[in-house]
KEFIKOL-560970 format. One record per atom (N, C-alpha, C): x, y, z; atom name. Coordinates in Angstrom, 3 decimals. Layout:
<c1:X; c2:Y; c3:Z; atome:CA>
...
***
This chain:
<c1:0.796; c2:-1.204; c3:0.011; atome:N>
<c1:0.009; c2:0.039; c3:0.008; atome:CA>
<c1:0.878; c2:1.247; c3:-0.005; atome:C>
<c1:1.946; c2:1.261; c3:0.799; atome:N>
<c1:2.812; c2:2.431; c3:0.858; atome:CA>
<c1:3.387; c2:2.770; c3:-0.549; atome:C>
<c1:3.676; c2:1.699; c3:-1.261; atome:N>
<c1:4.237; c2:1.925; c3:-2.611; atome:CA>
<c1:3.187; c2:2.617; c3:-3.529; atome:C>
<c1:1.963; c2:2.184; c3:-3.425; atome:N>
<c1:0.894; c2:2.788; c3:-4.194; atome:CA>
<c1:0.701; c2:4.262; c3:-3.821; atome:C>
<c1:0.727; c2:4.555; c3:-2.500; atome:N>
<c1:0.522; c2:5.893; c3:-2.029; atome:CA>
<c1:1.715; c2:6.767; c3:-2.461; atome:C>
<c1:2.903; c2:6.217; c3:-2.447; atome:N>
<c1:4.097; c2:6.950; c3:-2.872; atome:CA>
<c1:3.950; c2:7.329; c3:-4.341; atome:C>
<c1:3.402; c2:6.398; c3:-5.125; atome:N>
<c1:3.223; c2:6.655; c3:-6.576; atome:CA>
<c1:2.151; c2:7.652; c3:-6.840; atome:C>
<c1:1.059; c2:7.590; c3:-6.048; atome:N>
<c1:-0.095; c2:8.485; c3:-6.250; atome:CA>
<c1:-0.604; c2:8.929; c3:-4.903; atome:C>
<c1:-0.078; c2:9.983; c3:-4.316; atome:N>
<c1:-0.452; c2:10.404; c3:-3.023; atome:CA>
<c1:-1.897; c2:10.857; c3:-2.871; atome:C>
<c1:-2.605; c2:11.118; c3:-4.021; atome:N>
<c1:-4.044; c2:11.517; c3:-3.965; atome:CA>
<c1:-4.956; c2:10.332; c3:-4.015; atome:C>
<c1:-4.382; c2:9.085; c3:-4.054; atome:N>
<c1:-5.181; c2:7.911; c3:-4.114; atome:CA>
<c1:-6.075; c2:7.776; c3:-2.871; atome:C>
<c1:-7.426; c2:7.566; c3:-3.055; atome:N>
<c1:-8.247; c2:7.379; c3:-1.835; atome:CA>
<c1:-7.853; c2:6.165; c3:-1.056; atome:C>
<c1:-7.860; c2:6.264; c3:0.259; atome:N>
<c1:-7.483; c2:5.166; c3:1.103; atome:CA>
<c1:-8.566; c2:4.957; c3:2.159; atome:C>
<c1:-8.917; c2:3.691; c3:2.414; atome:N>
<c1:-9.909; c2:3.371; c3:3.430; atome:CA>
<c1:-9.179; c2:3.078; c3:4.721; atome:C>
<c1:-9.902; c2:3.189; c3:5.875; atome:N>
<c1:-9.368; c2:2.828; c3:7.149; atome:CA>
<c1:-9.256; c2:1.299; c3:7.226; atome:C>
<c1:-8.130; c2:0.835; c3:7.691; atome:N>
<c1:-7.995; c2:-0.604; c3:8.018; atome:CA>
<c1:-8.623; c2:-0.768; c3:9.423; atome:C>
<c1:-8.750; c2:-2.031; c3:9.822; atome:N>
<c1:-9.248; c2:-2.313; c3:11.202; atome:CA>
<c1:-8.303; c2:-1.706; c3:12.216; atome:C>
<c1:-7.016; c2:-1.815; c3:12.050; atome:N>
<c1:-6.036; c2:-1.219; c3:12.967; atome:CA>
<c1:-6.166; c2:0.273; c3:13.050; atome:C>
<c1:-6.260; c2:0.913; c3:11.878; atome:N>
<c1:-6.396; c2:2.357; c3:11.836; atome:CA>
<c1:-7.804; c2:2.809; c3:12.345; atome:C>
<c1:-8.824; c2:1.959; c3:12.154; atome:N>
<c1:-10.102; c2:2.262; c3:12.688; atome:CA>
<c1:-10.133; c2:2.259; c3:14.214; atome:C>
<c1:-9.393; c2:1.282; c3:14.832; atome:N>
<c1:-9.276; c2:1.266; c3:16.266; atome:CA>
<c1:-8.495; c2:2.464; c3:16.805; atome:C>
<c1:-7.484; c2:2.841; c3:16.063; atome:N>
<c1:-6.715; c2:4.022; c3:16.376; atome:CA>
<c1:-7.607; c2:5.307; c3:16.327; atome:C>
<c1:-8.394; c2:5.348; c3:15.280; atome:N>
<c1:-9.374; c2:6.425; c3:15.140; atome:CA>
<c1:-10.291; c2:6.523; c3:16.358; atome:C>
<c1:-10.796; c2:5.432; c3:16.832; atome:N>
<c1:-11.694; c2:5.453; c3:17.995; atome:CA>
<c1:-10.898; c2:5.918; c3:19.249; atome:C>
<c1:-9.680; c2:5.418; c3:19.414; atome:N>
<c1:-8.855; c2:5.790; c3:20.566; atome:CA>
<c1:-8.599; c2:7.316; c3:20.547; atome:C>
<c1:-8.261; c2:7.839; c3:19.377; atome:N>
<c1:-8.022; c2:9.259; c3:19.219; atome:CA>
<c1:-9.262; c2:10.070; c3:19.519; atome:C>
<c1:-10.386; c2:9.601; c3:19.045; atome:N>
<c1:-11.704; c2:10.268; c3:19.280; atome:CA>
<c1:-12.012; c2:10.301; c3:20.753; atome:C>
<c1:-11.912; c2:9.205; c3:21.427; atome:N>
<c1:-12.317; c2:9.164; c3:22.822; atome:CA>
<c1:-11.299; c2:9.852; c3:23.744; atome:C>
<c1:-10.046; c2:9.937; c3:23.284; atome:N>
<c1:-9.049; c2:10.681; c3:24.114; atome:CA>
<c1:-9.061; c2:12.182; c3:23.855; atome:C>
<c1:-9.786; c2:12.607; c3:22.806; atome:N>
<c1:-9.887; c2:14.006; c3:22.511; atome:CA>
<c1:-8.751; c2:14.492; c3:21.598; atome:C>
<c1:-7.915; c2:13.601; c3:21.140; atome:N>
<c1:-6.744; c2:13.984; c3:20.280; atome:CA>
<c1:-7.045; c2:13.972; c3:18.806; atome:C>
<c1:-8.156; c2:13.455; c3:18.406; atome:N>
<c1:-8.472; c2:13.294; c3:16.983; atome:CA>
<c1:-8.311; c2:14.565; c3:16.159; atome:C>
<c1:-8.754; c2:15.738; c3:16.657; atome:N>
<c1:-8.571; c2:16.972; c3:15.866; atome:CA>
<c1:-7.142; c2:17.368; c3:15.566; atome:C>
<c1:-6.231; c2:16.829; c3:16.315; atome:N>
<c1:-4.856; c2:17.237; c3:16.227; atome:CA>
<c1:-3.975; c2:16.226; c3:15.400; atome:C>
<c1:-4.586; c2:15.159; c3:14.997; atome:N>
<c1:-3.820; c2:14.085; c3:14.296; atome:CA>
<c1:-4.161; c2:14.066; c3:12.853; atome:C>
<c1:-3.223; c2:14.184; c3:11.940; atome:N>
<c1:-3.568; c2:14.076; c3:10.490; atome:CA>
<c1:-4.021; c2:12.703; c3:10.087; atome:C>
<c1:-4.968; c2:12.587; c3:9.242; atome:N>
<c1:-5.466; c2:11.295; c3:8.705; atome:CA>
<c1:-5.330; c2:11.272; c3:7.222; atome:C>
<c1:-4.737; c2:10.218; c3:6.682; atome:N>
<c1:-4.557; c2:10.110; c3:5.232; atome:CA>
<c1:-5.742; c2:9.438; c3:4.563; atome:C>
<c1:-6.556; c2:8.750; c3:5.360; atome:N>
<c1:-7.710; c2:8.019; c3:4.829; atome:CA>
<c1:-8.806; c2:9.017; c3:4.362; atome:C>
<c1:-9.545; c2:8.568; c3:3.353; atome:N>
<c1:-10.653; c2:9.391; c3:2.829; atome:CA>
<c1:-12.000; c2:8.677; c3:2.912; atome:C>
<c1:-12.001; c2:7.385; c3:3.395; atome:N>
<c1:-13.234; c2:6.677; c3:3.459; atome:CA>
<c1:-13.201; c2:5.769; c3:4.714; atome:C>
<c1:-14.326; c2:5.807; c3:5.424; atome:N>
<c1:-14.513; c2:4.852; c3:6.531; atome:CA>
<c1:-15.728; c2:4.009; c3:6.159; atome:C>
<c1:-15.540; c2:2.720; c3:6.108; atome:N>
<c1:-16.638; c2:1.758; c3:5.895; atome:CA>
<c1:-16.731; c2:0.893; c3:7.156; atome:C>
<c1:-17.998; c2:0.686; c3:7.613; atome:N>
<c1:-18.177; c2:-0.085; c3:8.790; atome:CA>
<c1:-19.528; c2:-0.790; c3:8.787; atome:C>
<c1:-19.600; c2:-1.967; c3:9.303; atome:N>
<c1:-20.927; c2:-2.534; c3:9.490; atome:CA>
<c1:-21.634; c2:-1.802; c3:10.618; atome:C>
<c1:-22.942; c2:-1.746; c3:10.544; atome:N>
<c1:-23.733; c2:-1.171; c3:11.620; atome:CA>
<c1:-23.995; c2:-2.265; c3:12.644; atome:C>
<c1:-23.411; c2:-2.200; c3:13.812; atome:N>
<c1:-23.528; c2:-3.288; c3:14.798; atome:CA>
<c1:-24.951; c2:-3.715; c3:15.134; atome:C>
<c1:-25.896; c2:-2.718; c3:15.081; atome:N>
<c1:-27.306; c2:-3.066; c3:15.462; atome:CA>
<c1:-27.948; c2:-4.022; c3:14.536; atome:C>
<c1:-27.441; c2:-4.188; c3:13.316; atome:N>
<c1:-28.043; c2:-5.182; c3:12.372; atome:CA>
<c1:-27.272; c2:-6.494; c3:12.374; atome:C>
<c1:-26.156; c2:-6.526; c3:13.061; atome:N>
<c1:-25.282; c2:-7.699; c3:12.962; atome:CA>
<c1:-25.908; c2:-9.000; c3:13.317; atome:C>
<c1:-26.478; c2:-9.133; c3:14.519; atome:N>
<c1:-27.061; c2:-10.388; c3:14.926; atome:CA>
<c1:-28.434; c2:-10.617; c3:14.328; atome:C>
<c1:-29.062; c2:-9.547; c3:13.839; atome:N>
<c1:-30.371; c2:-9.669; c3:13.236; atome:CA>
<c1:-30.274; c2:-10.257; c3:11.786; atome:C>
<c1:-29.190; c2:-9.918; c3:11.109; atome:N>
<c1:-29.087; c2:-10.310; c3:9.704; atome:CA>
<c1:-28.035; c2:-11.372; c3:9.393; atome:C>
<c1:-27.176; c2:-11.606; c3:10.359; atome:N>
<c1:-26.120; c2:-12.535; c3:10.120; atome:CA>
<c1:-26.131; c2:-13.629; c3:11.242; atome:C>
<c1:-25.522; c2:-14.710; c3:10.998; atome:N>
<c1:-25.423; c2:-15.776; c3:11.937; atome:CA>
<c1:-23.939; c2:-15.897; c3:12.308; atome:C>
<c1:-23.473; c2:-15.023; c3:13.256; atome:N>
<c1:-22.034; c2:-15.042; c3:13.567; atome:CA>
<c1:-21.640; c2:-16.305; c3:14.283; atome:C>
<c1:-20.394; c2:-16.670; c3:14.189; atome:N>
<c1:-19.898; c2:-17.852; c3:14.925; atome:CA>
<c1:-20.037; c2:-17.639; c3:16.432; atome:C>
<c1:-20.117; c2:-18.694; c3:17.194; atome:N>
<c1:-20.194; c2:-18.509; c3:18.638; atome:CA>
<c1:-19.036; c2:-17.685; c3:19.187; atome:C>
<c1:-19.377; c2:-16.872; c3:20.190; atome:N>
<c1:-18.353; c2:-16.037; c3:20.785; atome:CA>
<c1:-18.912; c2:-14.650; c3:21.080; atome:C>
<c1:-18.024; c2:-13.701; c3:21.192; atome:N>
<c1:-18.381; c2:-12.367; c3:21.534; atome:CA>
<c1:-19.389; c2:-11.674; c3:20.613; atome:C>
<c1:-19.238; c2:-11.936; c3:19.311; atome:N>
<c1:-20.122; c2:-11.234; c3:18.357; atome:CA>
<c1:-21.582; c2:-11.707; c3:18.486; atome:C>
<c1:-21.881; c2:-12.763; c3:19.129; atome:N>
<c1:-23.204; c2:-13.237; c3:19.371; atome:CA>
<c1:-23.836; c2:-12.619; c3:20.645; atome:C>
<c1:-22.972; c2:-12.075; c3:21.462; atome:N>
<c1:-23.440; c2:-11.529; c3:22.738; atome:CA>
<c1:-24.089; c2:-10.180; c3:22.472; atome:C>
<c1:-25.401; c2:-10.108; c3:22.805; atome:N>
<c1:-26.151; c2:-8.866; c3:22.496; atome:CA>
<c1:-25.624; c2:-7.650; c3:23.314; atome:C>
<c1:-25.145; c2:-7.877; c3:24.524; atome:N>
<c1:-24.623; c2:-6.809; c3:25.318; atome:CA>
<c1:-23.335; c2:-6.288; c3:24.703; atome:C>
<c1:-22.469; c2:-7.143; c3:24.197; atome:N>
<c1:-21.235; c2:-6.723; c3:23.562; atome:CA>
<c1:-21.550; c2:-5.927; c3:22.270; atome:C>
<c1:-22.522; c2:-6.419; c3:21.520; atome:N>
<c1:-22.905; c2:-5.673; c3:20.311; atome:CA>
<c1:-23.522; c2:-4.326; c3:20.579; atome:C>
<c1:-24.240; c2:-4.217; c3:21.690; atome:N>
<c1:-24.812; c2:-2.904; c3:22.051; atome:CA>
<c1:-23.687; c2:-1.910; c3:22.459; atome:C>
<c1:-22.705; c2:-2.481; c3:23.165; atome:N>
<c1:-21.555; c2:-1.651; c3:23.537; atome:CA>
<c1:-20.762; c2:-1.207; c3:22.315; atome:C>
<c1:-20.561; c2:-2.116; c3:21.377; atome:N>
<c1:-19.832; c2:-1.766; c3:20.129; atome:CA>
<c1:-20.692; c2:-0.686; c3:19.370; atome:C>
<c1:-21.993; c2:-0.860; c3:19.366; atome:N>
<c1:-22.862; c2:0.142; c3:18.672; atome:CA>
<c1:-22.697; c2:1.504; c3:19.352; atome:C>
<c1:-22.698; c2:1.561; c3:20.670; atome:N>
<c1:-22.616; c2:2.776; c3:21.426; atome:CA>
<c1:-21.224; c2:3.464; c3:21.183; atome:C>
<c1:-20.169; c2:2.633; c3:21.132; atome:N>
<c1:-18.856; c2:3.182; c3:20.952; atome:CA>
<c1:-18.558; c2:3.647; c3:19.541; atome:C>
<c1:-19.100; c2:2.995; c3:18.535; atome:N>
<c1:-18.685; c2:3.280; c3:17.148; atome:CA>
<c1:-19.667; c2:4.130; c3:16.385; atome:C>
<c1:-20.926; c2:4.087; c3:16.696; atome:N>
<c1:-21.937; c2:4.828; c3:15.966; atome:CA>
<c1:-22.221; c2:6.169; c3:16.628; atome:C>
<c1:-21.315; c2:7.099; c3:16.488; atome:N>
<c1:-21.412; c2:8.421; c3:17.126; atome:CA>
<c1:-21.600; c2:9.524; c3:16.136; atome:C>
<c1:-22.680; c2:10.238; c3:16.255; atome:N>
<c1:-22.926; c2:11.349; c3:15.335; atome:CA>
<c1:-21.766; c2:12.369; c3:15.325; atome:C>
<c1:-21.252; c2:12.673; c3:16.499; atome:N>
<c1:-20.148; c2:13.650; c3:16.573; atome:CA>
<c1:-18.906; c2:13.188; c3:15.846; atome:C>
<c1:-18.635; c2:11.862; c3:15.926; atome:N>
<c1:-17.465; c2:11.318; c3:15.198; atome:CA>
<c1:-17.697; c2:11.450; c3:13.686; atome:C>
<c1:-18.872; c2:11.082; c3:13.204; atome:N>
<c1:-19.175; c2:11.150; c3:11.783; atome:CA>
<c1:-19.140; c2:12.579; c3:11.318; atome:C>
<c1:-19.619; c2:13.516; c3:12.139; atome:N>
<c1:-19.563; c2:14.939; c3:11.742; atome:CA>
<c1:-18.107; c2:15.433; c3:11.663; atome:C>
<c1:-17.313; c2:15.003; c3:12.600; atome:N>
<c1:-15.921; c2:15.363; c3:12.581; atome:CA>
<c1:-15.224; c2:14.869; c3:11.305; atome:C>
<c1:-15.532; c2:13.600; c3:10.979; atome:N>
<c1:-14.893; c2:13.026; c3:9.792; atome:CA>
<c1:-15.372; c2:13.700; c3:8.499; atome:C>
<c1:-16.683; c2:14.056; c3:8.483; atome:N>
<c1:-17.211; c2:14.745; c3:7.306; atome:CA>
<c1:-16.540; c2:16.085; c3:7.156; atome:C>
<c1:-16.340; c2:16.792; c3:8.242; atome:N>
<c1:-15.694; c2:18.126; c3:8.238; atome:CA>
<c1:-14.244; c2:18.029; c3:7.690; atome:C>
<c1:-13.637; c2:16.847; c3:7.841; atome:N>
<c1:-12.294; c2:16.624; c3:7.340; atome:CA>
<c1:-12.283; c2:16.025; c3:5.976; atome:C>
<c1:-13.453; c2:15.865; c3:5.373; atome:N>
<c1:-13.543; c2:15.379; c3:4.005; atome:CA>
<c1:-13.537; c2:13.852; c3:3.916; atome:C>
<c1:-13.765; c2:13.152; c3:5.034; atome:N>
<c1:-13.770; c2:11.726; c3:5.069; atome:CA>
<c1:-15.173; c2:11.198; c3:4.989; atome:C>
<c1:-15.421; c2:10.348; c3:4.000; atome:N>
<c1:-16.792; c2:9.818; c3:3.821; atome:CA>
<c1:-17.033; c2:8.586; c3:4.710; atome:C>
<c1:-18.245; c2:8.431; c3:5.216; atome:N>
<c1:-18.576; c2:7.323; c3:6.075; atome:CA>
<c1:-19.688; c2:6.524; c3:5.468; atome:C>
<c1:-19.471; c2:5.214; c3:5.240; atome:N>
<c1:-20.492; c2:4.320; c3:4.693; atome:CA>
<c1:-20.761; c2:3.199; c3:5.673; atome:C>
<c1:-21.992; c2:2.919; c3:5.884; atome:N>
<c1:-22.408; c2:1.841; c3:6.791; atome:CA>
<c1:-23.063; c2:0.717; c3:5.992; atome:C>
<c1:-22.849; c2:-0.510; c3:6.383; atome:N>
<c1:-23.366; c2:-1.640; c3:5.693; atome:CA>
<c1:-23.772; c2:-2.742; c3:6.644; atome:C>
<c1:-24.386; c2:-3.744; c3:6.241; atome:N>
<c1:-25.275; c2:-3.906; c3:5.124; atome:CA>
<c1:-26.679; c2:-3.650; c3:5.641; atome:C>
<c1:-27.261; c2:-2.532; c3:5.233; atome:N>
<c1:-28.566; c2:-2.057; c3:5.740; atome:CA>
<c1:-29.638; c2:-2.357; c3:4.733; atome:C>
<c1:-30.675; c2:-3.026; c3:5.192; atome:N>
<c1:-31.758; c2:-3.451; c3:4.286; atome:CA>
<c1:-33.168; c2:-3.080; c3:4.723; atome:C>
<c1:-33.299; c2:-2.327; c3:5.813; atome:N>
<c1:-34.605; c2:-1.921; c3:6.287; atome:CA>
<c1:-34.661; c2:-0.369; c3:6.389; atome:C>
<c1:-35.829; c2:0.135; c3:6.208; atome:N>
<c1:-36.018; c2:1.607; c3:6.269; atome:CA>
<c1:-35.533; c2:2.145; c3:7.606; atome:C>
<c1:-35.779; c2:1.413; c3:8.684; atome:N>
<c1:-35.367; c2:1.915; c3:9.989; atome:CA>
<c1:-33.839; c2:1.970; c3:10.096; atome:C>
<c1:-33.165; c2:1.044; c3:9.437; atome:N>
<c1:-31.668; c2:1.069; c3:9.414; atome:CA>
<c1:-31.172; c2:2.252; c3:8.553; atome:C>
<c1:-31.813; c2:2.467; c3:7.380; atome:N>
<c1:-31.451; c2:3.604; c3:6.554; atome:CA>
<c1:-31.599; c2:4.898; c3:7.372; atome:C>
<c1:-32.693; c2:5.040; c3:8.042; atome:N>
<c1:-33.017; c2:6.234; c3:8.823; atome:CA>
<c1:-31.940; c2:6.450; c3:9.887; atome:C>
<c1:-31.634; c2:5.394; c3:10.621; atome:N>
<c1:-30.644; c2:5.472; c3:11.675; atome:CA>
<c1:-29.285; c2:5.899; c3:11.116; atome:C>
<c1:-28.858; c2:5.309; c3:10.044; atome:N>
<c1:-27.560; c2:5.614; c3:9.472; atome:CA>
<c1:-27.480; c2:7.052; c3:9.004; atome:C>
<c1:-28.494; c2:7.581; c3:8.359; atome:N>
<c1:-28.463; c2:8.951; c3:7.887; atome:CA>
<c1:-28.597; c2:9.947; c3:9.041; atome:C>
<c1:-29.355; c2:9.535; c3:10.053; atome:N>
<c1:-29.512; c2:10.417; c3:11.211; atome:CA>
<c1:-28.172; c2:10.541; c3:12.000; atome:C>
<c1:-27.363; c2:9.497; c3:11.896; atome:N>
<c1:-26.020; c2:9.538; c3:12.496; atome:CA>
<c1:-25.011; c2:10.372; c3:11.690; atome:C>
<c1:-25.395; c2:10.648; c3:10.447; atome:N>
<c1:-24.546; c2:11.476; c3:9.593; atome:CA>
<c1:-23.731; c2:10.670; c3:8.600; atome:C>
<c1:-24.106; c2:9.432; c3:8.360; atome:N>
<c1:-23.396; c2:8.648; c3:7.373; atome:CA>
<c1:-23.473; c2:9.277; c3:5.980; atome:C>
<c1:-22.452; c2:9.212; c3:5.208; atome:N>
<c1:-22.467; c2:9.750; c3:3.847; atome:CA>
<c1:-23.356; c2:8.894; c3:2.984; atome:C>
<c1:-23.347; c2:7.561; c3:3.213; atome:N>
<c1:-24.139; c2:6.659; c3:2.409; atome:CA>
<c1:-24.211; c2:5.314; c3:3.091; atome:C>
<c1:-25.024; c2:4.450; c3:2.504; atome:N>
<c1:-25.168; c2:3.086; c3:3.033; atome:CA>
<c1:-24.974; c2:2.080; c3:1.912; atome:C>
<c1:-24.619; c2:0.879; c3:2.299; atome:N>
<c1:-24.530; c2:-0.213; c3:1.360; atome:CA>
<c1:-25.605; c2:-1.200; c3:1.677; atome:C>
<c1:-26.322; c2:-1.598; c3:0.620; atome:N>
<c1:-27.531; c2:-2.457; c3:0.853; atome:CA>
<c1:-27.602; c2:-3.512; c3:-0.160; atome:C>
<c1:-28.362; c2:-4.610; c3:0.181; atome:N>
<c1:-28.642; c2:-5.666; c3:-0.768; atome:CA>
<c1:-29.822; c2:-5.311; c3:-1.659; atome:C>
<c1:-30.552; c2:-4.213; c3:-1.306; atome:N>
<c1:-31.795; c2:-3.854; c3:-1.955; atome:CA>
<c1:-31.802; c2:-2.385; c3:-2.398; atome:C>
<c1:-31.048; c2:-2.084; c3:-3.455; atome:N>
<c1:-30.943; c2:-0.706; c3:-3.902; atome:CA>
<c1:-32.272; c2:-0.011; c3:-4.257; atome:C>
<c1:-33.190; c2:-0.795; c3:-4.795; atome:N>
<c1:-34.507; c2:-0.173; c3:-5.162; atome:CA>
<c1:-35.257; c2:0.189; c3:-3.831; atome:C>
<c1:-35.076; c2:-0.555; c3:-2.763; atome:N>
<c1:-35.706; c2:-0.214; c3:-1.501; atome:CA>
<c1:-35.111; c2:1.085; c3:-0.965; atome:C>
<c1:-33.797; c2:1.169; c3:-1.055; atome:N>
<c1:-33.077; c2:2.380; c3:-0.639; atome:CA>
<c1:-33.530; c2:3.596; c3:-1.468; atome:C>
<c1:-33.644; c2:3.393; c3:-2.786; atome:N>
<c1:-34.152; c2:4.448; c3:-3.651; atome:CA>
<c1:-35.489; c2:5.013; c3:-3.216; atome:C>
<c1:-36.454; c2:4.031; c3:-2.907; atome:N>
<c1:-37.728; c2:4.405; c3:-2.468; atome:CA>
<c1:-37.670; c2:5.209; c3:-1.160; atome:C>
<c1:-36.866; c2:4.739; c3:-0.251; atome:N>
<c1:-36.646; c2:5.399; c3:1.035; atome:CA>
<c1:-36.136; c2:6.854; c3:0.799; atome:C>
<c1:-35.145; c2:7.007; c3:-0.032; atome:N>
<c1:-34.603; c2:8.332; c3:-0.345; atome:CA>
<c1:-35.637; c2:9.236; c3:-1.008; atome:C>
<c1:-36.403; c2:8.694; c3:-1.913; atome:N>
<c1:-37.463; c2:9.449; c3:-2.582; atome:CA>
<c1:-38.486; c2:9.942; c3:-1.600; atome:C>
<c1:-38.872; c2:9.060; c3:-0.633; atome:N>
<c1:-39.859; c2:9.421; c3:0.380; atome:CA>
<c1:-39.364; c2:10.473; c3:1.317; atome:C>
<c1:-38.063; c2:10.474; c3:1.574; atome:N>
<c1:-37.435; c2:11.473; c3:2.482; atome:CA>
<c1:-37.393; c2:12.860; c3:1.841; atome:C>
<c1:-37.226; c2:12.916; c3:0.516; atome:N>
<c1:-37.095; c2:14.203; c3:-0.124; atome:CA>
<c1:-38.431; c2:14.808; c3:-0.446; atome:C>
<c1:-39.512; c2:14.078; c3:-0.341; atome:N>
<c1:-40.836; c2:14.660; c3:-0.644; atome:CA>
<c1:-41.542; c2:15.131; c3:0.585; atome:C>
***
């Protein structure tokens, strides 16, 4: 990746899991405004849909309390607003229900990834009217 960035410094870069965890640490420590970020896109699953739509393997990801904590820590409107102000786009996935679309956009997500684009189109059309 470093070789690609060296060749084209304007290339869009997504947050890796490691950099995403660093992002959260910087956000909660209050240091995020002072740290330069080279990434231009943050993609993340929305934890509230994880156990409803997927069958995770046994372990922490099946624990509803853990998933609620992850939701609370990662889905922060102020974090998304800060990223947007820095020109970083935020996409949440995989959202397939109107209530999920509403939640994502109310948090300030730039966009959503869905299995049902026509359903998302109808939702967006209903929001603009």
